[in-house]
C-alpha positions in Angstrom: -15.5 8.1 24.0 -17.2 4.9 23.2 -17.5 3.4 19.7 -21.1 4.4 19.4 -20.3 8.1 19.9 -18.5 8.3 16.6 -21.8 8.5 14.9 -22.3 12.0 16.3 -19.2 13.3 14.5 -19.1 11.1 11.4 -21.8 12.1 8.9 -21.3 9.2 6.6 -21.4 6.7 9.4 -24.6 8.3 10.8 -26.1 8.2 7.3 -25.2 4.5 6.9 -26.7 3.5 10.3 -29.8 5.7 9.8 -30.6 4.0 6.5 -31.5 0.8 8.3 -33.6 2.6 11.0 -36.3 3.7 8.5 -38.8 1.5 6.6 -37.9 1.6 2.9 -39.2 0.0 -0.3 -36.4 0.8 -2.8 -37.1 0.7 -6.5 -33.5 1.6 -7.2 -30.1 -0.1 -7.5 -28.6 -2.2 -5.9 -30.7 -5.0 -7.2 -30.5 -7.0 -4.0 -32.7 -4.4 -2.3 -31.2 -5.3 1.1 -33.4 -8.4 1.1 -31.5 -11.0 -0.9 -31.8 -13.3 2.1 -35.4 -14.1 0.9 -33.7 -15.6 -2.2 -30.8 -17.3 -0.5 -29.5 -17.0 3.1 -25.8 -17.1 2.1 -26.2 -14.4 -0.5 -28.2 -12.3 1.9 -25.5 -12.6 4.6 -23.1 -11.0 2.1 -25.2 -8.2 0.5 -28.1 -7.3 2.8 -26.0 -4.7 4.7 -24.9 -3.1 1.5 -26.2 0.3 0.5 -24.9 2.7 -2.2 -23.9 6.4 -1.9 -26.7 7.4 -4.3 -30.0 6.6 -2.7 -28.4 5.2 0.3 -26.0 7.4 2.3 -27.6 10.3 0.5 -30.5 11.0 -1.8 -30.0 10.1 -5.4 -29.3 13.8 -6.2 -26.9 14.0 -3.2 -29.0 16.8 -1.7 -27.7 16.2 1.8 -24.0 16.6 0.9 -22.9 14.1 3.5 -19.9 12.9 1.5 -18.7 16.5 1.0 -19.1 17.1 4.7 -17.1 14.1 5.6 -14.3 14.9 3.1 -14.1 18.4 4.5 -13.6 17.1 8.0 -10.9 14.8 6.7 -9.1 17.5 4.9 -9.1 19.6 8.1 -7.7 16.7 10.2 -4.8 16.1 7.8 -4.2 19.7 7.0 -5.1 19.3 3.3 -7.0 21.6 1.0 -8.2 18.7 -1.2 -9.7 15.3 0.1 -11.5 12.6 -1.7 -12.7 9.2 -0.4 -12.1 6.2 -2.7 -13.8 2.8 -2.7 -11.1 1.5 -5.2 -8.2 1.4 -2.8 -4.9 3.1 -3.1 -4.7 1.7 -6.6 -7.5 4.0 -7.7 -6.1 7.0 -5.7 -2.7 6.5 -7.3 -4.2 6.4 -10.8 -6.2 9.5 -10.1 -3.4 11.7 -9.0 -1.0 10.4 -11.7 -3.5 11.2 -14.4 -3.5 14.8 -13.1 0.3 15.3 -13.3 1.1 16.1 -16.9 0.6 15.1 -20.5 1.7 12.0 -22.4 5.4 12.0 -22.9 6.2 13.9 -19.7 8.6 12.3 -17.3 8.2 11.6 -13.6 10.9 10.7 -11.1 9.8 7.4 -9.5 11.0 5.2 -6.7 11.7 1.6 -7.9 9.9 0.4 -4.8 6.6 1.7 -6.2 3.5 -0.5 -6.2 2.2 -2.1 -9.4 -0.7 0.3 -9.4 1.6 3.3 -9.9 3.3 1.7 -12.9 -0.1 0.8 -14.4 -1.2 4.5 -13.9 1.9 5.6 -15.8 0.8 3.5 -18.8 -2.7 5.0 -18.6 -1.4 8.5 -18.5 1.4 8.1 -21.0 4.0 9.3 -18.5 7.5 8.0 -18.6 9.4 6.9 -15.4 12.8 8.0 -14.5 13.8 5.3 -12.0 15.3 6.2 -8.6 17.2 3.5 -6.9 17.0 3.2 -3.1 19.9 2.9 -0.7 20.1 -0.6 0.7 21.1 -1.2 4.4 24.1 -3.7 4.3 23.3 -5.1 7.7 19.7 -6.0 7.1 19.3 -6.0 3.3 16.4 -3.6 3.6 15.8 -0.6 1.3 16.4 2.6 3.3 14.7 4.9 0.9 15.6 7.3 -1.9 18.6 9.5 -1.2 18.5 13.2 -2.2 21.5 12.5 -4.5 19.2 10.3 -6.7 16.7 13.1 -7.1 19.4 15.6 -7.8 20.8 13.2 -10.5 17.5 13.2 -12.5 16.5 16.9 -12.1 18.2 17.8 -15.4 15.7 15.5 -17.2 12.9 17.9 -16.0 10.5 15.5 -14.3 7.0 17.0 -13.7 6.7 15.2 -10.4 8.4 13.1 -7.8 6.6 9.8 -6.8 7.6 8.0 -3.7 6.4 5.1 -1.7 6.6 5.9 2.1 6.8 4.0 4.2 8.2 1.1 2.2 6.7 -2.4 2.6 9.2 -3.3 5.3 8.6 -0.1 7.3 11.5 2.2 6.3 11.2 5.8 5.1 13.3 8.1 3.0 14.4 11.5 4.4 11.1 12.9 3.1 11.7 16.5 4.3 15.0 16.8 2.5 13.5 15.3 -0.7 10.5 17.7 -0.6 12.8 20.7 -0.1 14.9 19.6 -3.1 11.9 19.0 -5.3 10.1 22.2 -4.3 13.3 24.2 -5.1 12.5 23.2 -8.7 8.7 23.6 -8.3 8.3 19.8 -8.6 5.3 18.4 -6.7 5.9 15.4 -4.4 3.3 12.6 -4.5 3.6 9.9 -1.9 1.9 6.6 -1.9 1.6 6.1 1.9 -0.7 3.1 1.7 1.0 1.5 4.7 1.3 4.8 6.7 -2.3 5.8 7.4 -1.6 5.8 11.1 1.3 8.2 10.9 0.9 11.6 12.5 -1.5 10.6 15.3 0.9 9.7 18.1 4.1 11.4 19.2 6.2 8.2 18.8 5.2 7.7 15.2 6.5 9.6 12.2 4.6 12.6 11.1 2.2 12.1 8.1 3.8 13.1 4.8 1.7 16.2 4.3 3.1 17.5 7.5 6.5 16.8 6.1 5.7 19.0 3.1 4.5 16.5 0.5 1.9 17.7 -2.0 -0.3 14.6 -2.1 -0.8 11.7 0.3 -2.5 8.5 -0.9 -3.3 6.0 1.9 -5.3 2.9 2.4 -7.8 2.9 5.2 -8.0 -0.9 5.3 -4.2 -1.6 5.8 -2.8 0.0 8.9 -6.2 1.4 9.8 -9.5 -0.4 10.5 -11.5 0.6 7.4 -13.5 -1.5 5.0 -11.5 -3.4 2.3 -10.6 -1.2 -0.7 -11.2 2.0 1.2 -8.6 4.8 0.6 -7.9 8.5 0.8 -6.5 11.0 -1.6 -5.3 14.1 0.2 -3.5 17.0 -1.3 -2.1 20.5 -1.0 -2.7 22.3 -4.3 0.2 24.9 -4.5 1.9 22.7 -7.1 -1.1 20.6 -8.1 -4.1 21.7 -10.1 -7.3 20.9 -8.0 -9.4 20.9 -11.1 -7.2 18.3 -12.8 -7.2 16.3 -9.5 -11.0 16.3 -9.3 -11.4 15.4 -13.0 -8.9 12.6 -12.8 -10.5 11.2 -9.6 -14.0 11.1 -11.2 -12.6 9.7 -14.4 -11.1 6.7 -12.7 -13.6 6.1 -9.8 -16.8 4.0 -10.0 -20.0 5.9 -10.5 -21.7 3.5 -8.0 -19.6 3.8 -4.9 -20.6 1.5 -2.1 -21.7 3.1 1.2 -20.0 0.8 3.7 -16.4 1.7 2.6 -17.2 5.4 2.5 -18.8 5.3 5.9 -15.8 3.3 7.3 -13.4 6.0 6.0 -15.4 8.7 7.8 -15.6 6.6 11.0 -11.9 5.9 10.9 -11.2 9.6 10.6 -13.4 10.3 13.6 -11.7 7.5 15.5 -8.2 8.9 14.9 -9.4 12.4 15.7 -10.9 11.4 19.1 -8.9 8.4 20.2 -5.8 8.2 18.0 -3.1 8.8 20.6 -4.8 6.4 23.0 -5.3 3.6 20.6 -2.0 3.9 18.8 -0.2 4.2 22.2 -1.7 0.8 23.1 -0.6 -0.6 19.8 2.9 0.6 20.3 3.0 -1.0 23.7 1.6 -4.3 22.4 4.1 -4.5 19.6 7.0 -3.7 21.9 5.8 -6.3 24.4 5.5 -9.0 21.7 8.9 -8.2 20.1 10.7 -8.1 23.5 9.1 -11.3 24.6 10.1 -13.2 21.5 13.5 -11.6 21.3 14.3 -12.7 24.9 14.5 -16.3 23.7 17.2 -15.7 21.1 20.7 -14.2 21.3 20.7 -12.8 17.7 18.4 -9.9 16.8 15.3 -11.4 15.1 13.3 -8.3 14.3 13.8 -5.1 12.5 13.8 -2.3 15.0 13.8 1.6 14.8 17.4 1.5 16.2 18.5 -0.3 13.0 17.8 2.9 11.0 18.2 6.7 11.2 16.0 8.4 13.7 12.4 8.6 12.6 13.0 6.5 9.5 11.2 3.3 10.6 7.6 2.5 11.5 7.7 1.3 15.1 4.5 -0.7 14.8 5.9 -2.7 11.8 6.8 -6.3 12.8 9.3 -7.8 10.4 10.9 -11.1 11.5 14.4 -11.7 10.2 14.1 -15.4 9.4 17.7 -15.5 8.2 18.9 -14.6 11.6 17.2 -17.7 12.9 18.7 -19.8 10.2 15.1 -20.6 9.2 13.0 -20.3 6.1 10.4 -17.5 6.2 8.2 -19.6 4.0 8.4 -22.5 6.4 7.6 -20.3 9.3 4.6 -18.9 7.5 3.4 -22.5 6.8 3.8 -23.5 10.4 2.0 -20.4 11.7 -0.9 -21.1 9.3 -1.2 -24.6 10.7 -1.7 -22.9 14.1 -4.4 -20.5 12.7 -2.2 -17.5 12.3 -1.9 -15.7 8.9 0.9 -13.3 8.1 1.0 -10.5 5.6 4.0 -11.7 3.7 6.8 -14.2 3.8 9.9 -15.0 1.7 13.0 -17.0 2.4 14.5 -14.4 4.7 11.6 -12.4 6.0 8.1 -12.7 7.6 5.9 -9.6 7.8 3.1 -9.3 10.4 0.6 -6.5 10.1 -0.3 -5.1 13.5 -3.1 -2.5 13.8 -5.0 -0.7 16.5 -7.7 -3.4 16.2 -5.4 -6.1 17.7 -5.6 -6.9 21.4 -3.0 -7.8 24.0 -4.5 -11.3 24.0 -3.8 -11.5 20.2 -0.1 -10.6 20.8 0.2 -13.1 23.7 -1.1 -15.9 21.5 1.1 -14.9 18.6 4.1 -14.8 20.9 3.4 -18.3 22.3 3.1 -19.7 18.8 6.0 -17.7 17.4 8.4 -18.8 20.2 7.5 -22.5 19.7 8.0 -22.4 15.9 11.1 -20.3 15.9 12.8 -22.4 18.6 12.0 -25.6 16.6 13.2 -24.2 13.3 16.2 -22.3 14.5 19.6 -23.2 12.9 22.8 -21.3 12.0 22.1 -17.7 11.0 22.5 -16.7 7.3 23.8 -13.4 6.0 21.2 -10.9 5.1 20.2 -10.9 1.5 18.4 -8.2 -0.5 15.1 -9.5 -1.9 14.7 -9.5 -5.7 12.1 -6.7 -5.6 14.6 -4.4 -3.9 17.8 -5.3 -5.8 17.0 -5.3 -9.6 18.2 -2.2 -11.5 16.0 -2.0 -14.5 17.3 -1.9 -18.0 14.8 0.0 -20.2 14.4 -1.2 -23.8 11.3 0.8 -24.9 8.6 2.8 -23.0 6.1 1.0 -20.8 3.2 2.4 -22.9 4.8 1.2 -26.1 5.4 -2.3 -24.7 1.8 -2.4 -23.3 0.3 -1.9 -26.8 2.9 -3.8 -28.8 2.5 -7.1 -30.6 3.7 -9.8 -28.4 4.7 -13.5 -28.3 5.4 -16.2 -25.8 8.9 -17.6 -25.6 10.6 -20.0 -23.2 12.3 -18.7 -20.1 15.8 -19.3 -21.6 14.9 -17.6 -24.9 13.3 -14.7 -23.0 16.7 -13.5 -21.6 17.7 -10.4 -23.5 14.1 -9.8 -24.8 11.8 -6.9 -23.9 9.1 -7.8 -21.4 5.5 -7.1 -22.2 4.4 -8.1 -18.7 4.7 -6.5 -15.3 5.8 -9.3 -13.0 6.0 -9.0 -9.2 6.2 -11.1 -6.1 2.9 -10.4 -4.2 2.8 -9.2 -1.6 4.3 -6.5 -1.8 3.5 -6.0 -5.5 6.8 -4.3 -6.3 7.7 -5.0 -9.9 10.8 -7.1 -10.6 10.2 -6.5 -14.3 8.0 -3.9 -16.0 6.7 -3.6 -19.5 9.4 -2.3 -21.8 12.3 -3.5 -19.7 14.8 -6.1 -20.7 14.5 -9.6 -19.2 18.0 -10.3 -17.8 19.3 -13.6 -16.4 19.1 -12.1 -12.9 15.4 -11.4 -13.4 14.4 -14.7 -15.1 16.3 -16.9 -12.7 15.5 -14.8 -9.7 11.7 -15.1 -10.3 12.0 -18.8 -10.7 14.0 -19.2 -7.5 11.5 -17.1 -5.6 8.5 -19.1 -7.0 10.1 -22.4 -6.1 10.8 -21.2 -2.6 7.0 -20.7 -2.2 6.7 -16.9 -3.0 3.6 -16.1 -5.1 4.7 -14.5 -8.4 1.8 -12.4 -9.7 0.7 -10.9 -13.1 2.8 -13.1 -15.4 0.8 -14.3 -18.5 2.2 -17.8 -17.8 2.1 -18.2 -14.0 4.4 -21.2 -14.2 7.2 -18.9 -15.6 8.0 -21.6 -18.1 7.3 -19.0 -20.7 7.4 -15.2 -20.8 5.4 -12.7 -22.9 7.8 -10.5 -24.8 7.6 -7.8 -27.4 7.8 -9.3 -30.9 11.0 -8.2 -32.6 
């Protein structure tokens, strides 16, 4: 099936393309009217292909129901009974489902590897986290996932939901089926931020998607591991343990009332692509990733990538490319810089790790070029291997002083980094990517946190969301 054939089975894609095939003189929003090029060529290049849902993909009154049709097709493909398309990324989808979970003061069991958007959603909803600490693999320093014993430990606190991030940023997964079984035995719904796992379930050599593993809600980005428009995302759910009315209400409360057509059409088209060519395209991706890793690895005696064999069966994303810079005795930040000078951008780098995002849009030629450059750089920068270290994002055990919501609304002040130690943070601060909090509002700033953030920043890691981005001062709750 060629790319153009997707239009026949993707109603939003067809609506998007059809819009430009008919002469129109719109006296509606958006204000650029698809002819901003007459005002400025550069502006027109950006906005003239933009159409909205209302009065674009569909009539202003949504009489054609193309969005509902596309969402129904998507629910069927993933085996869900609730599906909504978001133009606000997994951030919005996380917020929507979390707002539907309970009432202010209720507790949720939550993986510490959660994305910033999940923590922000807890503040909005007034829910309190019960933190779950992942197991760390001693050989690689990578978080393996949440053990069932961690969930069992917090069940007496009566969480209204279990929130997980699967796969993690470095490609590992918890034993999801066991966690779901444990949670469901207490009628606790399992919500999974699968932003990096949108491709799961569509090839026999990939893990199943989390709904197939029994989870109650799956949030995934369509622009990360899949070829969708930026900020396009999916919220999919089974509603045995979740209220579909609350889900719908929460989704609409937090979504824009002016969704752009291109992201919506891209979600629909990506669904159609997975449905018709998923095994073929993902099979090629798996082959390309294996080719690249084998080729680079052949130049080095020590293992330089994370591989599925490093973890329990089915607990690692085989298309995830994670270079272990410490095994090369090199700096991941330095490798990232050298790659950038050769025109190659990577998803993330810290002192010990470089993460490359490979998707089904990449070609064999892309992997050949990446391999040529990677071999050159790694050979030049190779030194004595260093022991694996656990990144700050994965190693901090939070010390809670007050609730996140209380800290968010508290009177605050700025203090020096040294004076901040022992104080309650008013900021969420995280290396980005991956956006996993090292410190959250309401938690105590320890020496490990303050000094660790400074060391990471000096090594070249971007530290995000701090009121003072230099980290010379920290915003804390006033005593």
